[in-house]
DRENMARLO-761611 format. One record per residue (C-alpha): residue number from 1; z, x, y. Coordinates in nm, 3 decimals. Each point is the difference from the previous one (the first is absolute). Last residue first. Layout:
N
+-----+---------+---------+---------+
!   n !      up !    east !   north !
+-----+---------+---------+---------+
! NUM !       Z !       X !       Y !
...
+-----+---------+---------+---------+
REM end
This chain:
168
+-----+---------+---------+---------+
!   n !      up !    east !   north !
+-----+---------+---------+---------+
! 168 !   6.846 !  -5.277 !  -7.966 !
! 167 !  -0.302 !  -0.228 !   0.001 !
! 166 !  -0.280 !   0.106 !   0.233 !
! 165 !  -0.231 !   0.220 !  -0.209 !
! 164 !   0.027 !  -0.170 !  -0.339 !
! 163 !   0.026 !  -0.343 !   0.159 !
! 162 !  -0.324 !   0.055 !   0.193 !
! 161 !  -0.176 !   0.121 !  -0.315 !
! 160 !   0.122 !  -0.306 !  -0.189 !
! 159 !  -0.126 !  -0.234 !   0.273 !
! 158 !  -0.337 !   0.175 !   0.023 !
! 157 !  -0.035 !  -0.019 !  -0.380 !
! 156 !   0.080 !  -0.372 !   0.012 !
! 155 !  -0.260 !  -0.049 !   0.274 !
! 154 !  -0.264 !   0.181 !  -0.209 !
! 153 !   0.085 !  -0.209 !  -0.307 !
! 152 !  -0.017 !  -0.331 !   0.191 !
! 151 !  -0.318 !   0.086 !   0.194 !
! 150 !  -0.223 !  -0.249 !  -0.181 !
! 149 !  -0.355 !   0.037 !   0.132 !
! 148 !  -0.172 !  -0.322 !   0.106 !
! 147 !  -0.374 !  -0.024 !   0.063 !
! 146 !  -0.113 !  -0.321 !   0.169 !
! 145 !  -0.371 !  -0.071 !  -0.024 !
! 144 !  -0.150 !  -0.233 !   0.256 !
! 143 !  -0.305 !  -0.226 !   0.000 !
! 142 !  -0.232 !  -0.042 !   0.296 !
! 141 !  -0.146 !  -0.277 !   0.210 !
! 140 !  -0.239 !   0.063 !   0.290 !
! 139 !  -0.276 !  -0.210 !  -0.155 !
! 138 !  -0.251 !   0.281 !  -0.052 !
! 137 !   0.023 !   0.000 !  -0.377 !
! 136 !   0.030 !   0.340 !  -0.165 !
! 135 !   0.378 !   0.005 !   0.011 !
! 134 !   0.208 !   0.277 !   0.150 !
! 133 !   0.330 !   0.041 !  -0.181 !
! 132 !   0.269 !   0.046 !   0.263 !
! 131 !   0.283 !   0.225 !  -0.105 !
! 130 !   0.375 !  -0.067 !  -0.003 !
! 129 !   0.221 !   0.292 !  -0.093 !
! 128 !   0.366 !  -0.046 !  -0.089 !
! 127 !   0.258 !   0.270 !  -0.074 !
! 126 !   0.277 !  -0.176 !  -0.181 !
! 125 !   0.380 !  -0.026 !  -0.011 !
! 124 !   0.101 !  -0.275 !  -0.245 !
! 123 !   0.316 !  -0.203 !   0.053 !
! 122 !   0.076 !  -0.198 !  -0.315 !
! 121 !   0.053 !  -0.377 !   0.010 !
! 120 !  -0.218 !  -0.079 !  -0.303 !
! 119 !  -0.265 !  -0.154 !   0.228 !
! 118 !  -0.037 !   0.333 !   0.180 !
! 117 !   0.192 !   0.108 !   0.309 !
! 116 !  -0.201 !   0.216 !   0.235 !
! 115 !   0.034 !   0.347 !   0.145 !
! 114 !  -0.306 !   0.103 !   0.197 !
! 113 !  -0.185 !   0.323 !   0.074 !
! 112 !  -0.327 !  -0.016 !   0.187 !
! 111 !  -0.374 !  -0.025 !  -0.020 !
! 110 !  -0.272 !  -0.199 !   0.170 !
! 109 !  -0.375 !   0.025 !  -0.052 !
! 108 !  -0.337 !  -0.121 !   0.128 !
! 107 !   0.051 !   0.167 !   0.339 !
! 106 !  -0.015 !  -0.277 !   0.260 !
! 105 !   0.016 !  -0.315 !  -0.216 !
! 104 !   0.236 !   0.162 !  -0.251 !
! 103 !   0.227 !   0.131 !   0.276 !
! 102 !   0.015 !  -0.340 !   0.170 !
! 101 !   0.072 !  -0.171 !  -0.333 !
! 100 !   0.286 !   0.240 !  -0.074 !
!  99 !   0.136 !  -0.038 !   0.354 !
!  98 !   0.011 !  -0.381 !  -0.037 !
!  97 !   0.134 !   0.028 !  -0.360 !
!  96 !   0.302 !   0.219 !   0.082 !
!  95 !   0.251 !  -0.283 !  -0.028 !
!  94 !  -0.169 !  -0.111 !  -0.323 !
!  93 !   0.027 !   0.352 !  -0.144 !
!  92 !   0.370 !   0.017 !   0.086 !
!  91 !   0.077 !  -0.345 !  -0.143 !
!  90 !  -0.177 !   0.036 !  -0.333 !
!  89 !  -0.059 !  -0.349 !  -0.131 !
!  88 !  -0.258 !   0.076 !  -0.264 !
!  87 !  -0.122 !  -0.346 !  -0.096 !
!  86 !  -0.044 !  -0.166 !   0.340 !
!  85 !  -0.147 !   0.303 !   0.181 !
!  84 !  -0.222 !   0.105 !  -0.292 !
!  83 !  -0.137 !  -0.352 !  -0.053 !
!  82 !  -0.038 !  -0.066 !  -0.372 !
!  81 !  -0.305 !   0.025 !  -0.226 !
!  80 !   0.136 !   0.302 !  -0.184 !
!  79 !   0.375 !   0.043 !   0.049 !
!  78 !   0.187 !  -0.201 !  -0.264 !
!  77 !  -0.262 !   0.097 !  -0.261 !
!  76 !   0.065 !   0.368 !   0.075 !
!  75 !   0.374 !  -0.033 !  -0.062 !
!  74 !   0.255 !   0.011 !   0.280 !
!  73 !   0.265 !   0.261 !   0.087 !
!  72 !  -0.200 !   0.136 !   0.292 !
!  71 !   0.018 !   0.373 !  -0.068 !
!  70 !   0.004 !  -0.016 !  -0.379 !
!  69 !  -0.269 !  -0.272 !  -0.010 !
!  68 !  -0.221 !   0.199 !   0.237 !
!  67 !  -0.036 !   0.285 !  -0.252 !
!  66 !  -0.191 !  -0.238 !  -0.232 !
!  65 !  -0.299 !  -0.028 !   0.238 !
!  64 !  -0.070 !  -0.282 !   0.240 !
!  63 !  -0.315 !  -0.197 !   0.076 !
!  62 !  -0.104 !  -0.302 !   0.208 !
!  61 !   0.311 !  -0.050 !   0.214 !
!  60 !  -0.080 !  -0.253 !   0.273 !
!  59 !   0.013 !   0.123 !   0.359 !
!  58 !  -0.299 !  -0.212 !   0.109 !
!  57 !  -0.232 !   0.303 !   0.021 !
!  56 !   0.074 !   0.081 !  -0.365 !
!  55 !   0.300 !   0.208 !  -0.097 !
!  54 !   0.006 !   0.286 !  -0.251 !
!  53 !   0.339 !   0.134 !  -0.108 !
!  52 !   0.046 !   0.345 !  -0.152 !
!  51 !   0.342 !   0.135 !  -0.096 !
!  50 !  -0.007 !   0.375 !  -0.041 !
!  49 !   0.046 !   0.138 !  -0.352 !
!  48 !  -0.370 !  -0.064 !  -0.057 !
!  47 !  -0.097 !  -0.080 !  -0.359 !
!  46 !  -0.154 !  -0.345 !   0.059 !
!  45 !  -0.201 !   0.101 !   0.308 !
!  44 !  -0.110 !   0.327 !  -0.162 !
!  43 !  -0.112 !  -0.192 !  -0.311 !
!  42 !  -0.197 !  -0.245 !   0.215 !
!  41 !  -0.161 !   0.284 !   0.195 !
!  40 !  -0.103 !   0.162 !  -0.330 !
!  39 !  -0.156 !  -0.325 !  -0.123 !
!  38 !  -0.185 !  -0.046 !   0.332 !
!  37 !  -0.131 !   0.356 !  -0.014 !
!  36 !  -0.124 !  -0.068 !  -0.356 !
!  35 !  -0.171 !  -0.321 !   0.112 !
!  34 !  -0.171 !   0.187 !   0.283 !
!  33 !  -0.115 !   0.274 !  -0.239 !
!  32 !  -0.131 !  -0.261 !  -0.245 !
!  31 !  -0.195 !  -0.178 !   0.275 !
!  30 !  -0.139 !   0.329 !   0.131 !
!  29 !  -0.119 !   0.106 !  -0.347 !
!  28 !  -0.151 !  -0.339 !  -0.088 !
!  27 !  -0.363 !   0.115 !  -0.016 !
!  26 !  -0.188 !  -0.297 !  -0.143 !
!  25 !  -0.240 !  -0.007 !  -0.292 !
!  24 !  -0.175 !  -0.327 !  -0.071 !
!  23 !  -0.181 !  -0.073 !  -0.326 !
!  22 !  -0.218 !  -0.306 !  -0.033 !
!  21 !  -0.071 !  -0.109 !  -0.354 !
!  20 !  -0.311 !  -0.161 !  -0.146 !
!  19 !   0.040 !  -0.175 !  -0.334 !
!  18 !  -0.270 !  -0.259 !   0.045 !
!  17 !   0.253 !  -0.278 !   0.071 !
!  16 !   0.030 !   0.122 !   0.355 !
!  15 !   0.168 !   0.247 !   0.230 !
!  14 !   0.302 !   0.106 !  -0.207 !
!  13 !   0.245 !   0.181 !   0.224 !
!  12 !   0.143 !   0.346 !  -0.029 !
!  11 !   0.263 !   0.186 !   0.197 !
!  10 !   0.061 !   0.374 !   0.025 !
!   9 !   0.270 !   0.130 !   0.235 !
!   8 !  -0.007 !   0.359 !   0.118 !
!   7 !   0.273 !   0.240 !   0.097 !
!   6 !  -0.089 !   0.331 !   0.163 !
!   5 !   0.227 !   0.302 !   0.009 !
!   4 !   0.132 !   0.074 !  -0.348 !
!   3 !  -0.335 !   0.165 !  -0.077 !
!   2 !  -0.146 !  -0.351 !  -0.054 !
!   1 !   0.248 !  -0.280 !  -0.062 !
+-----+---------+---------+---------+
REM end
C-alpha cells in the first residue's frame, strides 16, 4: 500500500537458468476495493433484521439470510436450491402472484403487507417488497430479491394501544 490509497502487487518469475528474474508490478487498488465492497455487502446481507430471499429467473431460492429462518420456520439448508412457491407455501402471497408479477414486469417492484403462516404454524404479519434484479445478459431473464420485514411487534403494539383506548 502506498499512502493508504494505492495497492500494488509484486510478482516475480525466473526467466532462465542464468539467474534472470522478471518483476511485474500490478495496481490492484480497484480489485481490492471491489472485494472489500463485496465483503461489506455480505456482512450487511447476513446481519440484516429483514428477511432476504434471492430467487433466480426460474423461481429457485439461491440465497437467504438468517432472518428468513425466523419468518419462514425453515433452516437455510432447507430453502436454498428449492422452488420458492413449492417450499414456502404462503397462501396470500401465492394468490397475489399474478399481480405481483405484473407489477414487477411493469415497474420492477411490488410491495404490500401480508399475514402468512410459517412452517411452525405461527401467523406472521410482514411487509413484503419484491424487487427485480437486472442482469447484465440480454436474455430477458431477471432474478428477484424478496425483502420481508416482520411486523409482529408493531402489530402487537397497535393491538395494545387499541385496547388501552377502547376497553372500559
